[in-house]
N, CA, C, O and the ligand as a Tripos MOL2 file, in Angstrom:
@<TRIPOS>MOLECULE
protein
  257   255    65     0     0
PROTEIN
NO_CHARGES

@<TRIPOS>ATOM
      1 N          83.5120  -44.8020   73.1550 N.3       1 MET1
      2 CA         82.2950  -45.0510   72.3690 C.3       1 MET1
      3 C          81.2260  -45.7070   73.2340 C.2       1 MET1
      4 O          81.4710  -46.6910   73.9310 O.2       1 MET1
      5 N          80.0300  -45.1220   73.1610 N.am      2 LYS2
      6 CA         78.9340  -45.6750   73.9510 C.3       2 LYS2
      7 C          78.1330  -46.6650   73.1130 C.2       2 LYS2
      8 O          78.0090  -46.5200   71.8970 O.2       2 LYS2
      9 N          77.6110  -47.6430   73.7730 N.am      3 LYS3
     10 CA         76.7310  -48.6050   73.1140 C.3       3 LYS3
     11 C          75.3900  -48.6120   73.8290 C.2       3 LYS3
     12 O          75.3100  -48.5740   75.0570 O.2       3 LYS3
     13 N          74.3530  -48.6610   73.0280 N.am      4 ARG4
     14 CA         73.0220  -48.7470   73.6470 C.3       4 ARG4
     15 C          72.1580  -49.6760   72.8050 C.2       4 ARG4
     16 O          71.9170  -49.4320   71.6230 O.2       4 ARG4
     17 N          71.7150  -50.7080   73.4210 N.am      5 PHE5
     18 CA         70.8630  -51.6500   72.7010 C.3       5 PHE5
     19 C          69.4530  -51.0950   72.5880 C.2       5 PHE5
     20 O          68.9380  -50.4620   73.5100 O.2       5 PHE5
     21 N          68.8460  -51.3450   71.4500 N.am      6 ILE6
     22 CA         67.4740  -50.8960   71.2280 C.3       6 ILE6
     23 C          66.5490  -52.0710   71.5140 C.2       6 ILE6
     24 O          66.5420  -53.0680   70.7910 O.2       6 ILE6
     25 N          65.7760  -51.9360   72.5740 N.am      7 ALA7
     26 CA         64.8880  -53.0230   72.9640 C.3       7 ALA7
     27 C          63.8290  -53.2700   71.9080 C.2       7 ALA7
     28 O          63.1590  -52.3460   71.4490 O.2       7 ALA7
     29 N          63.6930  -54.5070   71.5390 N.am      8 GLY8
     30 CA         62.6340  -54.8740   70.6080 C.3       8 GLY8
     31 C          62.9930  -54.6890   69.1500 C.2       8 GLY8
     32 O          62.2260  -55.0790   68.2700 O.2       8 GLY8
     33 N          64.1590  -54.0930   68.8760 N.am      9 ALA9
     34 CA         64.5460  -53.8600   67.4890 C.3       9 ALA9
     35 C          64.9530  -55.1720   66.8330 C.2       9 ALA9
     36 O          65.5810  -56.0320   67.4510 O.2       9 ALA9
     37 N          64.5830  -55.2980   65.5790 N.am     10 VAL10
     38 CA         64.9260  -56.5010   64.8290 C.3      10 VAL10
     39 C          65.9190  -56.1380   63.7430 C.2      10 VAL10
     40 O          65.7160  -55.1760   63.0020 O.2      10 VAL10
     41 N          66.9860  -56.9050   63.6490 N.am     11 CYS11
     42 CA         67.9880  -56.6650   62.6230 C.3      11 CYS11
     43 C          67.4070  -56.9880   61.2470 C.2      11 CYS11
     44 O          66.8800  -58.0810   61.0410 O.2      11 CYS11
     45 N          67.4980  -56.0440   60.3010 N.am     12 PRO12
     46 CA         66.9510  -56.2860   58.9630 C.3      12 PRO12
     47 C          67.7880  -57.2910   58.1700 C.2      12 PRO12
     48 O          67.3500  -57.7780   57.1270 O.2      12 PRO12
     49 N          68.9550  -57.5930   58.6470 N.am     13 GLN13
     50 CA         69.8340  -58.4880   57.8930 C.3      13 GLN13
     51 C          69.7400  -59.9360   58.3800 C.2      13 GLN13
     52 O          69.6100  -60.8600   57.5770 O.2      13 GLN13
     53 N          69.8080  -60.1240   59.7050 N.am     14 CYS14
     54 CA         69.7780  -61.4970   60.2210 C.3      14 CYS14
     55 C          68.4760  -61.7930   60.9650 C.2      14 CYS14
     56 O          68.2610  -62.9140   61.4280 O.2      14 CYS14
     57 N          67.5990  -60.7750   61.0800 N.am     15 ASN15
     58 CA         66.2920  -60.9430   61.6980 C.3      15 ASN15
     59 C          66.3550  -61.3590   63.1670 C.2      15 ASN15
     60 O          65.4010  -61.9270   63.6980 O.2      15 ASN15
     61 N          67.4650  -61.0780   63.8100 N.am     16 SER16
     62 CA         67.5440  -61.3590   65.2350 C.3      16 SER16
     63 C          66.9680  -60.1970   66.0250 C.2      16 SER16
     64 O          67.1140  -59.0360   65.6400 O.2      16 SER16
     65 N          66.3140  -60.5180   67.1280 N.am     17 GLN17
     66 CA         65.7270  -59.4660   67.9530 C.3      17 GLN17
     67 C          66.6550  -59.1120   69.1010 C.2      17 GLN17
     68 O          67.3800  -59.9640   69.6150 O.2      17 GLN17
     69 N          66.6230  -57.8420   69.5000 N.am     18 ASP18
     70 CA         67.4250  -57.3170   70.6160 C.3      18 ASP18
     71 C          68.9250  -57.4500   70.3800 C.2      18 ASP18
     72 O          69.6910  -57.5540   71.3380 O.2      18 ASP18
     73 N          69.3550  -57.4490   69.1260 N.am     19 THR19
     74 CA         70.7900  -57.4530   68.8390 C.3      19 THR19
     75 C          71.2280  -56.1250   68.2390 C.2      19 THR19
     76 O          72.4190  -55.8910   68.0310 O.2      19 THR19
     77 N          70.2580  -55.2580   67.9630 N.am     20 ILE20
     78 CA         70.5710  -53.9580   67.3540 C.3      20 ILE20
     79 C          70.9960  -52.9850   68.4440 C.2      20 ILE20
     80 O          70.3160  -52.8280   69.4580 O.2      20 ILE20
     81 N          72.1380  -52.3330   68.2180 N.am     21 MET21
     82 CA         72.6000  -51.3450   69.1920 C.3      21 MET21
     83 C          73.0220  -50.0780   68.4780 C.2      21 MET21
     84 O          73.4220  -50.0860   67.3140 O.2      21 MET21
     85 N          72.9160  -48.9790   69.2300 N.am     22 VAL22
     86 CA         73.3700  -47.6920   68.7170 C.3      22 VAL22
     87 C          74.7660  -47.4500   69.2660 C.2      22 VAL22
     88 O          74.9970  -47.5310   70.4730 O.2      22 VAL22
     89 N          75.6890  -47.1530   68.3690 N.am     23 LEU23
     90 CA         77.0480  -46.8230   68.7770 C.3      23 LEU23
     91 C          77.2010  -45.3100   68.7020 C.2      23 LEU23
     92 O          77.0310  -44.7110   67.6400 O.2      23 LEU23
     93 N          77.5200  -44.7050   69.8290 N.am     24 ILE24
     94 CA         77.6550  -43.2480   69.8850 C.3      24 ILE24
     95 C          79.1190  -42.8990   70.1040 C.2      24 ILE24
     96 O          79.7190  -43.2400   71.1230 O.2      24 ILE24
     97 N          79.6720  -42.2090   69.1150 N.am     25 ASP25
     98 CA         81.0700  -41.7870   69.1890 C.3      25 ASP25
     99 C          81.1080  -40.2880   68.9420 C.2      25 ASP25
    100 O          81.2170  -39.8400   67.8010 O.2      25 ASP25
    101 N          81.0170  -39.5190   70.0140 N.am     26 GLY26
    102 CA         80.9480  -38.0670   69.8580 C.3      26 GLY26
    103 C          79.6480  -37.6810   69.1870 C.2      26 GLY26
    104 O          78.5680  -37.9980   69.6860 O.2      26 GLY26
    105 N          79.7460  -37.0030   68.0660 N.am     27 ASP27
    106 CA         78.5460  -36.5820   67.3420 C.3      27 ASP27
    107 C          78.0790  -37.6400   66.3600 C.2      27 ASP27
    108 O          77.0070  -37.5160   65.7680 O.2      27 ASP27
    109 N          78.8710  -38.6630   66.1900 N.am     28 ASN28
    110 CA         78.5240  -39.6940   65.2140 C.3      28 ASN28
    111 C          77.7500  -40.8140   65.8810 C.2      28 ASN28
    112 O          78.1440  -41.3430   66.9210 O.2      28 ASN28
    113 N          76.6500  -41.1550   65.2600 N.am     29 GLU29
    114 CA         75.8790  -42.2800   65.7470 C.3      29 GLU29
    115 C          75.6720  -43.2560   64.6050 C.2      29 GLU29
    116 O          75.4570  -42.8590   63.4590 O.2      29 GLU29
    117 N          75.7400  -44.5120   64.9250 N.am     30 LYS30
    118 CA         75.4020  -45.5030   63.9240 C.3      30 LYS30
    119 C          74.7680  -46.6990   64.5960 C.2      30 LYS30
    120 O          74.9230  -46.9320   65.7950 O.2      30 LYS30
    121 N          74.0620  -47.4360   63.7940 N.am     31 VAL31
    122 CA         73.3760  -48.6180   64.2930 C.3      31 VAL31
    123 C          74.1490  -49.8460   63.8260 C.2      31 VAL31
    124 O          74.5680  -49.9300   62.6720 O.2      31 VAL31
    125 N          74.3270  -50.7740   64.7180 N.am     32 ALA32
    126 CA         75.0170  -52.0000   64.3460 C.3      32 ALA32
    127 C          74.3400  -53.1860   65.0090 C.2      32 ALA32
    128 O          73.6500  -53.0490   66.0200 O.2      32 ALA32
    129 N          74.5500  -54.3380   64.4250 N.am     33 CYS33
    130 CA         73.9820  -55.5660   64.9690 C.3      33 CYS33
    131 C          75.0870  -56.3580   65.6560 C.2      33 CYS33
    132 O          76.2030  -56.4550   65.1460 O.2      33 CYS33
    133 N          74.7700  -56.9180   66.8100 N.am     34 ALA34
    134 CA         75.7510  -57.6880   67.5570 C.3      34 ALA34
    135 C          75.8640  -59.1140   67.0360 C.2      34 ALA34
    136 O          76.7880  -59.8450   67.3900 O.2      34 ALA34
    137 N          74.9210  -59.4960   66.1980 N.am     35 ASN35
    138 CA         74.8520  -60.8860   65.7500 C.3      35 ASN35
    139 C          75.4480  -61.0850   64.3570 C.2      35 ASN35
    140 O          75.9230  -62.1720   64.0280 O.2      35 ASN35
    141 N          75.4190  -60.0280   63.5420 N.am     36 CYS36
    142 CA         75.9820  -60.1300   62.2040 C.3      36 CYS36
    143 C          76.7600  -58.8450   61.9030 C.2      36 CYS36
    144 O          77.0350  -58.0600   62.8100 O.2      36 CYS36
    145 N          77.1080  -58.6330   60.6500 N.am     37 ASP37
    146 CA         77.9260  -57.4610   60.3290 C.3      37 ASP37
    147 C          77.0930  -56.2800   59.8580 C.2      37 ASP37
    148 O          77.6110  -55.3770   59.2020 O.2      37 ASP37
    149 N          75.8220  -56.2810   60.1830 N.am     38 TYR38
    150 CA         74.9450  -55.1900   59.7620 C.3      38 TYR38
    151 C          75.3660  -53.8750   60.4010 C.2      38 TYR38
    152 O          75.6360  -53.8080   61.6000 O.2      38 TYR38
    153 N          75.4190  -52.8320   59.5810 N.am     39 GLU39
    154 CA         75.7250  -51.4970   60.0750 C.3      39 GLU39
    155 C          74.9590  -50.4720   59.2620 C.2      39 GLU39
    156 O          74.7920  -50.6120   58.0500 O.2      39 GLU39
    157 N          74.4970  -49.4430   59.9470 N.am     40 GLN40
    158 CA         73.8280  -48.3590   59.2460 C.3      40 GLN40
    159 C          74.2660  -47.0420   59.8640 C.2      40 GLN40
    160 O          74.2770  -46.8950   61.0870 O.2      40 GLN40
    161 N          74.6230  -46.0920   59.0220 N.am     41 ALA41
    162 CA         75.1740  -44.8260   59.5130 C.3      41 ALA41
    163 C          74.1200  -43.9760   60.2060 C.2      41 ALA41
    164 O          74.3860  -43.3680   61.2430 O.2      41 ALA41
    165 N          72.9340  -43.9370   59.6350 N.am     42 LYS42
    166 CA         71.8780  -43.0980   60.2020 C.3      42 LYS42
    167 C          70.8820  -43.9430   60.9750 C.2      42 LYS42
    168 O          70.0950  -44.6800   60.3810 O.2      42 LYS42
    169 N          70.9120  -43.8400   62.2870 N.am     43 PRO43
    170 CA         69.9470  -44.6070   63.0760 C.3      43 PRO43
    171 C          68.5810  -43.9690   63.0590 C.2      43 PRO43
    172 O          68.4300  -42.7990   62.7080 O.2      43 PRO43
    173 N          67.5950  -44.7410   63.4400 N.am     44 GLU44
    174 CA         66.2540  -44.2070   63.5960 C.3      44 GLU44
    175 C          65.9850  -44.0370   65.0780 C.2      44 GLU44
    176 O          65.6780  -45.0040   65.7750 O.2      44 GLU44
    177 N          66.1010  -42.8110   65.5580 N.am     45 PRO45
    178 CA         65.8910  -42.5880   66.9880 C.3      45 PRO45
    179 C          64.4720  -42.9350   67.4040 C.2      45 PRO45
    180 O          63.5150  -42.6790   66.6740 O.2      45 PRO45
    181 N          64.3500  -43.5240   68.5920 N.am     46 GLU46
    182 CA         63.0220  -43.9270   69.0480 C.3      46 GLU46
    183 C          62.1110  -42.7060   69.2050 C.2      46 GLU46
    184 O          60.9000  -42.7920   69.0040 O.2      46 GLU46
    185 N          62.7170  -41.5610   69.5690 N.am     47 THR47
    186 CA         61.9240  -40.3660   69.8290 C.3      47 THR47
    187 C          61.4090  -39.7400   68.5400 C.2      47 THR47
    188 O          60.5020  -38.9080   68.5690 O.2      47 THR47
    189 N          61.9840  -40.1370   67.4100 N.am     48 HIS48
    190 CA         61.6000  -39.5050   66.1420 C.3      48 HIS48
    191 C          61.0070  -40.5350   65.1900 C.2      48 HIS48
    192 O          60.9890  -40.3290   63.9770 O.2      48 HIS48
    193 N          60.5350  -41.6140   65.7270 N.am     49 SER49
    194 CA         59.9750  -42.6470   64.8800 C.3      49 SER49
    195 C          58.6730  -42.1720   64.2490 C.2      49 SER49
    196 O          57.8810  -41.4760   64.8840 O.2      49 SER49
    197 N          58.4620  -42.5470   63.0190 N.am     50 SER50
    198 CA         57.2530  -42.1280   62.3270 C.3      50 SER50
    199 C          56.1130  -43.0660   62.6960 C.2      50 SER50
    200 O          56.0620  -44.2180   62.2660 O.2      50 SER50
    201 N          55.2130  -42.5440   63.4950 N.am     51 ARG51
    202 CA         54.0680  -43.3500   63.8880 C.3      51 ARG51
    203 C          52.8860  -43.0020   63.0060 C.2      51 ARG51
    204 O          52.4980  -41.8370   62.9140 O.2      51 ARG51
    205 N          52.3190  -43.9860   62.3680 N.am     52 PRO52
    206 CA         51.1830  -43.7290   61.4650 C.3      52 PRO52
    207 C          50.0510  -42.9970   62.1580 C.2      52 PRO52
    208 O          49.4190  -42.1290   61.5570 O.2      52 PRO52
    209 N          49.7830  -43.3310   63.4110 N.am     53 GLU53
    210 CA         48.6500  -42.7030   64.1000 C.3      53 GLU53
    211 C          48.9000  -41.2160   64.3130 C.2      53 GLU53
    212 O          47.9620  -40.4200   64.2940 O.2      53 GLU53
    213 N          50.1830  -40.8300   64.5200 N.am     54 GLU54
    214 CA         50.4810  -39.4120   64.7160 C.3      54 GLU54
    215 C          50.3200  -38.6440   63.4010 C.2      54 GLU54
    216 O          49.8220  -37.5180   63.3770 O.2      54 GLU54
    217 N          50.7490  -39.2720   62.3260 N.am     55 GLU55
    218 CA         50.6230  -38.6030   61.0310 C.3      55 GLU55
    219 C          49.1570  -38.3880   60.6730 C.2      55 GLU55
    220 O          48.8040  -37.3960   60.0350 O.2      55 GLU55
    221 N          48.3270  -39.3060   61.0800 N.am     56 GLN56
    222 CA         46.9000  -39.1500   60.7990 C.3      56 GLN56
    223 C          46.3320  -37.9590   61.5530 C.2      56 GLN56
    224 O          45.5130  -37.2110   61.0210 O.2      56 GLN56
    225 N          46.7710  -37.7850   62.7970 N.am     57 VAL57
    226 CA         46.2800  -36.6540   63.5950 C.3      57 VAL57
    227 C          46.7070  -35.3330   62.9690 C.2      57 VAL57
    228 O          45.9290  -34.3820   62.8970 O.2      57 VAL57
    229 N          47.9710  -35.2900   62.5110 N.am     58 ILE58
    230 CA         48.4880  -34.0650   61.8870 C.3      58 ILE58
    231 C          47.7100  -33.7470   60.6040 C.2      58 ILE58
    232 O          47.5460  -32.5810   60.2450 O.2      58 ILE58
    233 N          47.2400  -34.7820   59.9270 N.am     59 GLY59
    234 CA         46.6160  -34.5770   58.6220 C.3      59 GLY59
    235 C          45.1700  -34.1060   58.6850 C.2      59 GLY59
    236 O          44.5450  -33.8870   57.6470 O.2      59 GLY59
    237 N          44.6250  -33.9460   59.9030 N.am     60 ILE60
    238 CA         43.2200  -33.5500   60.0140 C.3      60 ILE60
    239 C          43.0430  -32.0350   59.8420 C.2      60 ILE60
    240 O          43.6320  -31.2490   60.5840 O.2      60 ILE60
    241 N          42.2520  -31.6440   58.8850 N.am     61 PHE61
    242 CA         41.9550  -30.2170   58.6820 C.3      61 PHE61
    243 C          40.4480  -30.0230   58.6700 C.2      61 PHE61
    244 O          39.6940  -30.9360   58.3340 O.2      61 PHE61
    245 N          40.0260  -28.8420   59.0350 N.am     62 LYS62
    246 CA         38.6090  -28.5190   58.9390 C.3      62 LYS62
    247 C          38.3960  -27.4960   57.8220 C.2      62 LYS62
    248 O          38.6750  -26.3100   58.0010 O.2      62 LYS62
    249 N          37.9220  -27.9370   56.7180 N.am     63 PRO63
    250 CA         37.6800  -26.9710   55.6220 C.3      63 PRO63
    251 C          36.5130  -26.0620   55.9670 C.2      63 PRO63
    252 O          35.5460  -26.4950   56.5940 O.2      63 PRO63
    253 N          36.6040  -24.8210   55.5650 N.am     64 GLU64
    254 CA         35.5430  -23.8700   55.9220 C.3      64 GLU64
    255 C          34.4440  -23.8400   54.8740 C.2      64 GLU64
    256 O          33.4750  -23.0940   55.0170 O.2      64 GLU64
    257 ZN         72.0650  -58.8360   62.4160 Zn       65 ZN65
@<TRIPOS>BOND
     1     1     2 1
     2     2     3 1
     3     3     4 2
     4     3     5 am
     5     5     6 1
     6     6     7 1
     7     7     8 2
     8     7     9 am
     9     9    10 1
    10    10    11 1
    11    11    12 2
    12    11    13 am
    13    13    14 1
    14    14    15 1
    15    15    16 2
    16    15    17 am
    17    17    18 1
    18    18    19 1
    19    19    20 2
    20    19    21 am
    21    21    22 1
    22    22    23 1
    23    23    24 2
    24    23    25 am
    25    25    26 1
    26    26    27 1
    27    27    28 2
    28    27    29 am
    29    29    30 1
    30    30    31 1
    31    31    32 2
    32    31    33 am
    33    33    34 1
    34    34    35 1
    35    35    36 2
    36    35    37 am
    37    37    38 1
    38    38    39 1
    39    39    40 2
    40    39    41 am
    41    41    42 1
    42    42    43 1
    43    43    44 2
    44    43    45 am
    45    45    46 1
    46    46    47 1
    47    47    48 2
    48    47    49 am
    49    49    50 1
    50    50    51 1
    51    51    52 2
    52    51    53 am
    53    53    54 1
    54    54    55 1
    55    55    56 2
    56    55    57 am
    57    57    58 1
    58    58    59 1
    59    59    60 2
    60    59    61 am
    61    61    62 1
    62    62    63 1
    63    63    64 2
    64    63    65 am
    65    65    66 1
    66    66    67 1
    67    67    68 2
    68    67    69 am
    69    69    70 1
    70    70    71 1
    71    71    72 2
    72    71    73 am
    73    73    74 1
    74    74    75 1
    75    75    76 2
    76    75    77 am
    77    77    78 1
    78    78    79 1
    79    79    80 2
    80    79    81 am
    81    81    82 1
    82    82    83 1
    83    83    84 2
    84    83    85 am
    85    85    86 1
    86    86    87 1
    87    87    88 2
    88    87    89 am
    89    89    90 1
    90    90    91 1
    91    91    92 2
    92    91    93 am
    93    93    94 1
    94    94    95 1
    95    95    96 2
    96    95    97 am
    97    97    98 1
    98    98    99 1
    99    99   100 2
   100    99   101 am
   101   101   102 1
   102   102   103 1
   103   103   104 2
   104   103   105 am
   105   105   106 1
   106   106   107 1
   107   107   108 2
   108   107   109 am
   109   109   110 1
   110   110   111 1
   111   111   112 2
   112   111   113 am
   113   113   114 1
   114   114   115 1
   115   115   116 2
   116   115   117 am
   117   117   118 1
   118   118   119 1
   119   119   120 2
   120   119   121 am
   121   121   122 1
   122   122   123 1
   123   123   124 2
   124   123   125 am
   125   125   126 1
   126   126   127 1
   127   127   128 2
   128   127   129 am
   129   129   130 1
   130   130   131 1
   131   131   132 2
   132   131   133 am
   133   133   134 1
   134   134   135 1
   135   135   136 2
   136   135   137 am
   137   137   138 1
   138   138   139 1
   139   139   140 2
   140   139   141 am
   141   141   142 1
   142   142   143 1
   143   143   144 2
   144   143   145 am
   145   145   146 1
   146   146   147 1
   147   147   148 2
   148   147   149 am
   149   149   150 1
   150   150   151 1
   151   151   152 2
   152   151   153 am
   153   153   154 1
   154   154   155 1
   155   155   156 2
   156   155   157 am
   157   157   158 1
   158   158   159 1
   159   159   160 2
   160   159   161 am
   161   161   162 1
   162   162   163 1
   163   163   164 2
   164   163   165 am
   165   165   166 1
   166   166   167 1
   167   167   168 2
   168   167   169 am
   169   169   170 1
   170   170   171 1
   171   171   172 2
   172   171   173 am
   173   173   174 1
   174   174   175 1
   175   175   176 2
   176   175   177 am
   177   177   178 1
   178   178   179 1
   179   179   180 2
   180   179   181 am
   181   181   182 1
   182   182   183 1
   183   183   184 2
   184   183   185 am
   185   185   186 1
   186   186   187 1
   187   187   188 2
   188   187   189 am
   189   189   190 1
   190   190   191 1
   191   191   192 2
   192   191   193 am
   193   193   194 1
   194   194   195 1
   195   195   196 2
   196   195   197 am
   197   197   198 1
   198   198   199 1
   199   199   200 2
   200   199   201 am
   201   201   202 1
   202   202   203 1
   203   203   204 2
   204   203   205 am
   205   205   206 1
   206   206   207 1
   207   207   208 2
   208   207   209 am
   209   209   210 1
   210   210   211 1
   211   211   212 2
   212   211   213 am
   213   213   214 1
   214   214   215 1
   215   215   216 2
   216   215   217 am
   217   217   218 1
   218   218   219 1
   219   219   220 2
   220   219   221 am
   221   221   222 1
   222   222   223 1
   223   223   224 2
   224   223   225 am
   225   225   226 1
   226   226   227 1
   227   227   228 2
   228   227   229 am
   229   229   230 1
   230   230   231 1
   231   231   232 2
   232   231   233 am
   233   233   234 1
   234   234   235 1
   235   235   236 2
   236   235   237 am
   237   237   238 1
   238   238   239 1
   239   239   240 2
   240   239   241 am
   241   241   242 1
   242   242   243 1
   243   243   244 2
   244   243   245 am
   245   245   246 1
   246   246   247 1
   247   247   248 2
   248   247   249 am
   249   249   250 1
   250   250   251 1
   251   251   252 2
   252   251   253 am
   253   253   254 1
   254   254   255 1
   255   255   256 2
@<TRIPOS>SUBSTRUCTURE
     1 MET1         2 RESIDUE 1 A MET
     2 LYS2         6 RESIDUE 1 A LYS
     3 LYS3        10 RESIDUE 1 A LYS
     4 ARG4        14 RESIDUE 1 A ARG
     5 PHE5        18 RESIDUE 1 A PHE
     6 ILE6        22 RESIDUE 1 A ILE
     7 ALA7        26 RESIDUE 1 A ALA
     8 GLY8        30 RESIDUE 1 A GLY
     9 ALA9        34 RESIDUE 1 A ALA
    10 VAL10       38 RESIDUE 1 A VAL
    11 CYS11       42 RESIDUE 1 A CYS
    12 PRO12       46 RESIDUE 1 A PRO
    13 GLN13       50 RESIDUE 1 A GLN
    14 CYS14       54 RESIDUE 1 A CYS
    15 ASN15       58 RESIDUE 1 A ASN
    16 SER16       62 RESIDUE 1 A SER
    17 GLN17       66 RESIDUE 1 A GLN
    18 ASP18       70 RESIDUE 1 A ASP
    19 THR19       74 RESIDUE 1 A THR
    20 ILE20       78 RESIDUE 1 A ILE
    21 MET21       82 RESIDUE 1 A MET
    22 VAL22       86 RESIDUE 1 A VAL
    23 LEU23       90 RESIDUE 1 A LEU
    24 ILE24       94 RESIDUE 1 A ILE
    25 ASP25       98 RESIDUE 1 A ASP
    26 GLY26      102 RESIDUE 1 A GLY
    27 ASP27      106 RESIDUE 1 A ASP
    28 ASN28      110 RESIDUE 1 A ASN
    29 GLU29      114 RESIDUE 1 A GLU
    30 LYS30      118 RESIDUE 1 A LYS
    31 VAL31      122 RESIDUE 1 A VAL
    32 ALA32      126 RESIDUE 1 A ALA
    33 CYS33      130 RESIDUE 1 A CYS
    34 ALA34      134 RESIDUE 1 A ALA
    35 ASN35      138 RESIDUE 1 A ASN
    36 CYS36      142 RESIDUE 1 A CYS
    37 ASP37      146 RESIDUE 1 A ASP
    38 TYR38      150 RESIDUE 1 A TYR
    39 GLU39      154 RESIDUE 1 A GLU
    40 GLN40      158 RESIDUE 1 A GLN
    41 ALA41      162 RESIDUE 1 A ALA
    42 LYS42      166 RESIDUE 1 A LYS
    43 PRO43      170 RESIDUE 1 A PRO
    44 GLU44      174 RESIDUE 1 A GLU
    45 PRO45      178 RESIDUE 1 A PRO
    46 GLU46      182 RESIDUE 1 A GLU
    47 THR47      186 RESIDUE 1 A THR
    48 HIS48      190 RESIDUE 1 A HIS
    49 SER49      194 RESIDUE 1 A SER
    50 SER50      198 RESIDUE 1 A SER
    51 ARG51      202 RESIDUE 1 A ARG
    52 PRO52      206 RESIDUE 1 A PRO
    53 GLU53      210 RESIDUE 1 A GLU
    54 GLU54      214 RESIDUE 1 A GLU
    55 GLU55      218 RESIDUE 1 A GLU
    56 GLN56      222 RESIDUE 1 A GLN
    57 VAL57      226 RESIDUE 1 A VAL
    58 ILE58      230 RESIDUE 1 A ILE
    59 GLY59      234 RESIDUE 1 A GLY
    60 ILE60      238 RESIDUE 1 A ILE
    61 PHE61      242 RESIDUE 1 A PHE
    62 LYS62      246 RESIDUE 1 A LYS
    63 PRO63      250 RESIDUE 1 A PRO
    64 GLU64      254 RESIDUE 1 A GLU
    65 ZN65       257 GROUP 0 **** ****
């Protein structure tokens, strides 16, 4: 099982910073906190994070 800490991530349970890590076990990924018992099955990948500024760009249309 691989572990990868997410820099800057804050645990939603204990509010500690840099304690959130992604545990990769084959095809299964989950997020866990090193400081408390927080666990989440579906991680939020950094590459797929929803950035408000990107959504705004996508939402621009030119009506004819
Ligand atoms: Zn925690």
